N, C-alpha and C positions, 0 to 999 in steps of 0.2 A: 503494500499499499504506501510506505514512503517514497518507493522509487517511482511510483507511478504519478505521486502528488508533486515530486520534485521535477519531474520530465515535464508536465503541465505546466508548473510556475514558471521554468526557465523559458520554456516555448513562450509562452505569454508575454513574458518579459522582454523579448526580443522581438515580439510583433510590434512594428511602426506605428498601427494604429494605437497601440496602448501608451506606446512613448509620446505619441501626439497627443492622445488623451491628457497625460500627465504634466506634457509642457504647457498644454491650452488650459488647465486648471491653476498651473502654478504662475504662469504670467499673468491672467486674470485675479488671482487672488492678491499678489502684490500690486497690480495696477488699482484695484479697488481699494487696498487699506493706502495707498500711498496719494489717492485723489481726495478721499475722504478726511478731512480734519478730526473728527470723531471715529474711535476703532469700532463703536458699537454701531455706528450706521454702517460701516463696512460689512460687520457680522450679519445686517439684516439686509443687504446686497446680495452678500455669499448665500443667505437662505434661500433665496430664490433660485439660485444656479443648484443648490443641493437638492433642493426639493423636485426641479425639473430635469437637469441634463444627467445628474448621475444616476438616478432609475433608469432615464431612457438608454443612456450608453450601457449600463450593466446587463439590461435585460437583451438589447440586440447584441452585444459583443458575445455574452453567453450563448445566446441562440446560433448564432453564426458557427463561432466555436465547435460546437457540438456536432452541428451538422457537416462541418467540415472534417470532423475528426471521425465519421464511421467507419472508414476503413481500420483507423487505429483502433477503436471500440470492438469489432468484429476480430481483429488479432488478438486482443485480451482476451475477449472471451473464447476464444479456442484454447487459451493456456488454462492450465489449472487453477484459476482463481474464481472465487467467488464473483456472482454479478453484481452483488449489492456492495461488494469491496471496491470494485472497478467505478460502479456509479458514484459512491461519496468520495473516492479519490479524486475523481474528475471534476467533480463539486467542489471541494476543499480547495483543490489548486486554483480554480477560477474565482471562487470567493475571497481566495487570499491576495491573488493578483490583482483584482479590482480594488479590494479595500487597500491594499499598499499603494497603488495609483493615485487613489483619494487621499489618502494621509500625505503622500510625498506632494501632491498639488494642492490641496487646500489645508490640510491638518496641520502641517509645518509652518506655513504663515499664519494661521489663525492663533495657535501657539507661541509665535514670536511677537503678534502686535498685539494679541488679548488673550492675555493666559487668565483665564477667569472660568467661573462655574458656567457662564453660557458660553465661552468658546469651546471647553470640553464637550458640551452637550451638542453642540453643534457638530463637533469632531465624531462623538457615537452616533449622532443620528444619520452621519453620511455613511459611517461604516456598516451601519444596520441596514441602511437601505440599498446598500450595494449588495450585500449578502443577500437580502430578501429577494432583490429582482434577481440574482442569479437563480435562487430556487426556483422563482415563478416562471424563468425562462427554459430551465430544466425540465420543468413539469409541462411546460408547452410543448417541447420539442419532442419529449418522448411519446406524448399522446398523438402527434401529428407527424406521420414518416415524410411527408411532401415539403421540402425545404422552403419555397415559397409562401405554401399555406402555414408553414410554422411562423416563418417571421412575420408575417401578417398577424397571426393570432397573439404574438409578442407585442407587436405595434398596439394592438388594439387594446390588450391588457395595460399597457402602460397608458394610454389615452383614459380608460375607465378611471383608473386609480389618480390620475394627476388631475383630469379635469371633469370627466362624466360624474364621477362619485359626488364631488361638490355640487353639481347642477342638480342632480337628483336629491340632495339633502336640503337645498334651498326649494326645490318643489314641494318637499314634504312638509317644510317651515310654512310656506305658503298657505298650503291646504288646510293645514291643522293650527293655524294662527290663534286660534280661540282655545287652543289647549296649552298647557304648561309641558312644553317640548324640550327645556333647556336640560333637565336632569338626563333624559334620554340621551341626547346629543352624545354624553358622555359614553354611552355603550355604543351608539352608532359609530362614532370615532375609531373604535376599537377593530372594525373592519375594513379600515383603511391604513396601512402603514404610514403613508406619506402626511395625511391628515395628524395622525397620532404624534410624529414626530416633529410637525411643524407646532403643534399645541405644545410638547415639552419644549421646544426651543423658545419660543413666544414668551411663554411663562417664567420662564429664565431672565429673558429680557424685559422683565415686567412692562409687559405692554399689555397684560389682560384687561386692562381699564378700558382698551380701544374696544375690545370686543363686547363690551356692555353687560349685561345679566348673564348673558351665557359665559362671558369670559370669567366671571365671578364664581360660577359654577364649575367651571376648569379649574381656576387655581385653588378654590376649596378641595375638591377631589385629587389631582395632578401635583398642589403644590404641598402635599404630604408626603411624608416618607412611605407611606403605605401605598398611595396613588403613583409614586413614581416607579415603586418596586412592581406594582401591576403591570404599569404601563412598559415597563422593560421587559415582564414575564411574557405580554402581548406580543410583543416584536420580536423575541425568542421563538414564540410558537408560528410566526409567521415565516421564521428560517427553516424550522424543522418540521415542519407540518408538509409544505410543498415538496422540500427534499425527499420526504419520507415517502410520500405519495408517487414521487416520481421513480424513486428506487425500487419500490413494489411494482411500477408498471414496467420498467427494464429488467425486472426479475422474471418476469412472465412472458415478454415481448420476442416476438419470433423476428430474428434479424437475417 
């Protein structure tokens, strides 16, 4: 398993797209911090990048890598190795590589310019999202044999989590505006890792007052140690459940 993970990491880190992704994040991070007088404003600008670009690159790169590694996977399956071991090795290699690229590109500048609880939360949120969308990508690829269709499904999943989910939530809020929906929003946010990450970072920035009564409800729950632990546990589930489901499907798949 260690050899497979090592091979995947080395292969990805030499990939030009991954190098370009890391360099893009690094240049963008330093540019934002140098342009902003207040580093806290720079964090707010970086938050939008973390919530949009990082999931998109993670899900697309992981999907394309798995499809392009079809022959490599067939070779590994022919060896006396368990399929779940092979699949989790690919997953861990992808997750580590994309997390490392994010940490170098955004994590290091954030820790240099804004070493605070907010900066650490932003870095952790980006790492969580990188791993989560790798897991989602692997679940999408293992369920769809056709490469074009699989990449299309990955893009649709990203669109759902980053854009459509918020639209559906706003629609529900307007439809049931006569009912107290604020507390229910805490539970609904658990169904979207991007929204959950956004809430955690914004609460650390202490801008929940701008979110009105709903922000106060979020602060009362997620602002506590118990709420933070529950949010972290939910994000861990978002990493583990898709990875486990994809490994189970790959274990039964006819290559």
